[in-house]
DSSP file (Angstrom, degrees, kcal/mol; ACC not computed):
  #  RESIDUE AA STRUCTURE BP1 BP2  ACC     N-H-->O    O-->H-N    N-H-->O    O-->H-N    TCO  KAPPA ALPHA  PHI   PSI    X-CA   Y-CA   Z-CA
    1    1 A X              0   0    0      0, 0.0    39,-0.2     0, 0.0     2,-0.1   0.000 360.0 360.0 360.0 101.1    0.0    0.0    0.0
    2    2 A X        -     0   0    0     34,-0.2    39,-2.7    37,-0.0     2,-0.4  -0.426 360.0-168.8 -69.0 141.1    1.9    3.1   -1.2
    3    3 A X  E     -a   41   0A   0     37,-0.2     2,-0.4    -2,-0.1    39,-0.2  -0.991   4.3-175.2-129.7 121.6    1.6    6.2    0.9
    4    4 A X  E     -a   42   0A   0     37,-2.7    39,-3.1    -2,-0.4     2,-0.6  -0.977   8.7-160.5-121.8 129.7    2.9    9.5   -0.5
    5    5 A X  E     -a   43   0A   0     -2,-0.4     2,-0.5    37,-0.2    39,-0.2  -0.947   7.3-169.7-112.0 119.4    3.0   12.7    1.5
    6    6 A X  E     -a   44   0A   0     37,-3.3    39,-3.1    -2,-0.6     2,-0.5  -0.926   3.2-163.3-109.1 127.1    3.2   15.9   -0.6
    7    7 A X  E     +a   45   0A   0     -2,-0.5     2,-0.3    37,-0.2    39,-0.2  -0.950  17.4 162.1-114.9 128.1    3.9   19.2    1.3
    8    8 A X  E     -a   46   0A   0     37,-2.5    39,-3.0    -2,-0.5     2,-0.2  -0.921  39.4-103.2-135.7 160.0    3.3   22.5   -0.4
    9    9 A X  E     -a   47   0A   0     -2,-0.3     2,-1.7    37,-0.2    39,-0.2  -0.577  37.9-108.8 -81.9 152.2    2.9   26.1    0.7
   10   10 A X        +     0   0    0     37,-2.4    39,-0.4    -2,-0.2    -1,-0.1  -0.625  67.8 137.2 -78.3  87.0   -0.6   27.5    0.8
   11   11 A X  S    S-     0   0    0     -2,-1.7    -1,-0.1    37,-0.1    -2,-0.1  -0.365  84.3 -60.7-134.9  55.8   -0.2   29.9   -2.1
   12   12 A X  S    S+     0   0    0      1,-0.2     2,-0.4     0, 0.0    -2,-0.1   0.760  73.2 165.7  79.8  25.6   -3.3   29.7   -4.2
   13   13 A X        -     0   0    0     -4,-0.2    -1,-0.2     1,-0.0     2,-0.1  -0.627  28.6-139.2 -75.7 128.8   -3.3   26.0   -5.1
   14   14 A X     >  -     0   0    0     -2,-0.4     4,-2.2     1,-0.1     5,-0.2  -0.450  18.4-115.0 -87.9 159.7   -6.7   25.1   -6.5
   15   15 A X  H  > S+     0   0    0      1,-0.2     4,-2.5     2,-0.2     5,-0.2   0.865 118.5  56.3 -58.3 -35.1   -8.7   21.9   -5.9
   16   16 A X  H  > S+     0   0    0      2,-0.2     4,-2.0     1,-0.2    -1,-0.2   0.894 106.8  48.4 -64.7 -39.1   -8.3   21.1   -9.6
   17   17 A X  H  > S+     0   0    0      2,-0.2     4,-2.2     1,-0.2    -2,-0.2   0.902 111.3  49.8 -67.2 -40.7   -4.5   21.3   -9.3
   18   18 A X  H  X S+     0   0    0     -4,-2.2     4,-2.5     1,-0.2    -2,-0.2   0.909 109.2  52.3 -63.1 -41.5   -4.5   19.1   -6.2
   19   19 A X  H  X S+     0   0    0     -4,-2.5     4,-2.5     1,-0.2    -1,-0.2   0.900 109.0  49.9 -60.4 -41.3   -6.6   16.6   -8.0
   20   20 A X  H  X S+     0   0    0     -4,-2.0     4,-2.8     2,-0.2     5,-0.2   0.898 108.8  52.3 -65.2 -40.7   -4.1   16.6  -10.9
   21   21 A X  H  X S+     0   0    0     -4,-2.2     4,-2.4     2,-0.2     5,-0.3   0.943 111.7  46.2 -58.8 -48.5   -1.3   16.0   -8.4
   22   22 A X  H  X S+     0   0    0     -4,-2.5     4,-2.3     1,-0.2    -2,-0.2   0.923 114.3  47.9 -61.0 -45.8   -3.1   13.0   -6.9
   23   23 A X  H  X S+     0   0    0     -4,-2.5     4,-2.7     1,-0.2    -2,-0.2   0.920 113.9  45.6 -63.1 -44.7   -3.9   11.5  -10.3
   24   24 A X  H  X S+     0   0    0     -4,-2.8     4,-2.0     2,-0.2    -1,-0.2   0.878 113.0  48.3 -72.1 -37.2   -0.5   11.9  -11.7
   25   25 A X  H  X S+     0   0    0     -4,-2.4     4,-2.2    -5,-0.2    -1,-0.2   0.926 113.7  48.6 -65.4 -43.1    1.4   10.5   -8.7
   26   26 A X  H  X S+     0   0    0     -4,-2.3     4,-2.3    -5,-0.3    -2,-0.2   0.938 110.3  50.9 -60.5 -47.0   -1.1    7.6   -8.6
   27   27 A X  H  X S+     0   0    0     -4,-2.7     4,-2.8     1,-0.2    -1,-0.2   0.883 109.0  52.1 -58.2 -39.5   -0.5    7.0  -12.3
   28   28 A X  H  X S+     0   0    0     -4,-2.0     4,-3.2     2,-0.2     5,-0.5   0.922 109.8  47.8 -63.3 -44.9    3.2    7.0  -11.8
   29   29 A X  H  X S+     0   0    0     -4,-2.2     6,-1.8     1,-0.2     4,-1.3   0.866 114.2  47.5 -65.7 -35.5    3.1    4.4   -9.1
   30   30 A X  H  X S+     0   0    0     -4,-2.3     4,-1.1     4,-0.2    -2,-0.2   0.946 118.3  40.6 -66.8 -48.5    0.8    2.2  -11.2
   31   31 A X  H  < S+     0   0    0     -4,-2.8    -2,-0.2    -5,-0.2    -3,-0.2   0.920 125.7  32.1 -68.0 -46.9    3.0    2.5  -14.3
   32   32 A X  H  < S+     0   0    0     -4,-3.2    -3,-0.2    -5,-0.2    -2,-0.1   0.900 134.7  22.1 -83.3 -42.6    6.4    2.2  -12.6
   33   33 A X  H  < S-     0   0    0     -4,-1.3    -3,-0.2    -5,-0.5    -2,-0.2   0.489  96.0-121.2-107.6  -5.1    5.8   -0.1   -9.7
   34   34 A X     <  +     0   0    0     -4,-1.1    -4,-0.2    -5,-0.4    -3,-0.1   0.763  53.9 163.2  70.9  24.1    2.6   -1.9  -10.7
   35   35 A X        -     0   0    0     -6,-1.8     2,-0.4    -9,-0.1    -1,-0.2  -0.407  42.4-112.6 -76.1 152.9    0.7   -0.7   -7.7
   36   36 A X    >   -     0   0    0      1,-0.1     3,-1.8    -2,-0.1     4,-0.3  -0.729  16.9-139.1 -86.3 130.2   -3.1   -0.8   -7.6
   37   37 A X  G >  S+     0   0    0     -2,-0.4     3,-1.4     1,-0.3    -1,-0.1   0.843 101.4  59.8 -58.8 -34.5   -4.7    2.7   -7.6
   38   38 A X  G 3  S+     0   0    0      1,-0.3    -1,-0.3     3,-0.0    -2,-0.0   0.619 107.6  46.8 -71.9  -9.9   -7.3    1.7   -5.0
   39   39 A X  G <  S+     0   0    0     -3,-1.8     2,-0.5     2,-0.0    -1,-0.3   0.336  92.3  99.8-107.4   5.1   -4.5    0.9   -2.6
   40   40 A X    <   -     0   0    0     -3,-1.4     2,-0.5    -4,-0.3   -37,-0.2  -0.809  53.4-164.9-100.1 128.0   -2.5    4.1   -3.2
   41   41 A X  E     -a    3   0A   0    -39,-2.7   -37,-2.7    -2,-0.5     2,-0.5  -0.948   5.0-173.1-116.7 127.7   -2.8    7.0   -0.7
   42   42 A X  E     -a    4   0A   0     -2,-0.5     2,-0.5   -39,-0.2   -37,-0.2  -0.983   4.6-168.3-120.2 124.0   -1.7   10.5   -1.5
   43   43 A X  E     -a    5   0A   0    -39,-3.1   -37,-3.3    -2,-0.5     2,-0.6  -0.949   5.3-159.5-113.6 129.7   -1.8   13.1    1.3
   44   44 A X  E     -a    6   0A   0     -2,-0.5     2,-0.5   -39,-0.2   -37,-0.2  -0.943   6.0-167.0-110.3 116.6   -1.3   16.8    0.5
   45   45 A X  E     -a    7   0A   0    -39,-3.1   -37,-2.5    -2,-0.6     2,-0.6  -0.899   7.2-154.3-101.1 125.2   -0.3   18.9    3.5
   46   46 A X  E     -a    8   0A   0     -2,-0.5     2,-0.4   -39,-0.2   -37,-0.2  -0.893  10.7-162.5-101.7 125.5   -0.6   22.7    2.9
   47   47 A X  E     -a    9   0A   0    -39,-3.0   -37,-2.4    -2,-0.6     5,-0.1  -0.878  25.1-111.5-110.0 134.8    1.8   24.7    5.1
   48   48 A X    >   -     0   0    0     -2,-0.4     3,-2.8   -39,-0.2    11,-0.1  -0.415  29.3-122.9 -60.9 136.8    1.4   28.4    5.7
   49   49 A X  G >  S+     0   0    0    -39,-0.4     3,-1.3     1,-0.3    10,-1.0   0.792 111.9  60.2 -55.6 -29.1    4.3   30.3    3.9
   50   50 A X  G 3  S+     0   0    0      1,-0.2    -1,-0.3     9,-0.2    -2,-0.1   0.566 103.5  52.8 -76.6  -4.9    5.4   31.8    7.2
   51   51 A X  G <  S+     0   0    0     -3,-2.8     2,-0.4     7,-0.0    -1,-0.2   0.205  98.8  75.1-108.6  13.3    6.0   28.3    8.5
   52   52 A X    <   -     0   0    0     -3,-1.3     7,-3.1    -4,-0.1     2,-0.4  -0.992  61.3-174.9-128.1 127.6    8.2   27.2    5.6
   53   53 A X  E     +B   58   0B   0     -2,-0.4     2,-0.3     5,-0.3     5,-0.3  -0.939  13.0 150.9-125.9 147.8   11.8   28.4    5.2
   54   54 A X  E >   +B   57   0B   0      3,-2.6     3,-1.7    -2,-0.4     8,-0.1  -0.960  62.1  34.8-160.9 164.2   14.5   28.0    2.6
   55   55 A X  T 3  S-     0   0    0     -2,-0.3     3,-0.1     1,-0.3    -1,-0.0   0.797 132.3 -61.4  55.4  29.1   17.5   30.0    1.4
   56   56 A X  T 3  S+     0   0    0      1,-0.2     2,-0.3    -3,-0.0    -1,-0.3   0.615 121.1  71.9  78.6  12.8   17.9   31.1    5.0
   57   57 A X  E <  S-B   54   0B   0     -3,-1.7    -3,-2.6     3,-0.0    -1,-0.2  -0.966  87.6 -84.8-151.3 166.3   14.6   32.9    5.3
   58   58 A X  E  >  -B   53   0B   0     -2,-0.3     4,-2.6    -5,-0.3     3,-0.3  -0.398  42.2-115.0 -69.8 152.4   10.9   32.3    5.6
   59   59 A X  H  > S+     0   0    0     -7,-3.1     4,-3.0   -10,-1.0     5,-0.3   0.884 117.0  56.4 -55.8 -40.1    9.0   31.9    2.4
   60   60 A X  H  > S+     0   0    0    -11,-0.7     4,-1.8    -8,-0.3    -1,-0.2   0.897 109.7  45.4 -61.1 -39.6    7.1   35.1    3.1
   61   61 A X  H  > S+     0   0    0     -3,-0.3     4,-2.4     2,-0.2    -2,-0.2   0.923 112.6  50.7 -67.5 -44.3   10.4   37.0    3.4
   62   62 A X  H  X S+     0   0    0     -4,-2.6     4,-1.9     1,-0.2    -2,-0.2   0.930 112.1  46.6 -59.7 -46.8   11.8   35.4    0.2
   63   63 A X  H  X S+     0   0    0     -4,-3.0     4,-1.4     1,-0.2    -1,-0.2   0.881 110.4  53.4 -64.4 -37.6    8.7   36.3   -1.8
   64   64 A X  H  X S+     0   0    0     -4,-1.8     4,-0.7    -5,-0.3    -1,-0.2   0.912 109.8  47.8 -62.9 -42.6    8.7   39.8   -0.5
   65   65 A X  H  < S+     0   0    0     -4,-2.4     3,-0.5     1,-0.2    -1,-0.2   0.849 108.1  55.9 -67.6 -33.5   12.4   40.2   -1.6
   66   66 A X  H  < S+     0   0    0     -4,-1.9    -1,-0.2     1,-0.2    -2,-0.2   0.820 107.1  49.5 -67.4 -30.3   11.6   38.8   -5.0
   67   67 A X  H  <        0   0    0     -4,-1.4    -1,-0.2     1,-0.2    -2,-0.2   0.621 360.0 360.0 -85.6 -12.7    8.9   41.4   -5.6
   68   68 A X     <        0   0    0     -4,-0.7    -1,-0.2    -3,-0.5    -2,-0.1   0.473 360.0 360.0 -74.4 360.0   11.2   44.3   -4.6
């Protein structure tokens, strides 16, 4: 039973985009590993940008600097 956890920031991701992510990850596991789709679980965790950091700063700071 595959379990995949996808973490993304909450930055305007639509339900349609999430659905596509789930479908495509499932299709990959079916195609590459021969897994059954009904046994495949995909979890999407959305993290507030102020709780996600990279490049030595919070995502909110990074995005603010990119827009300057």
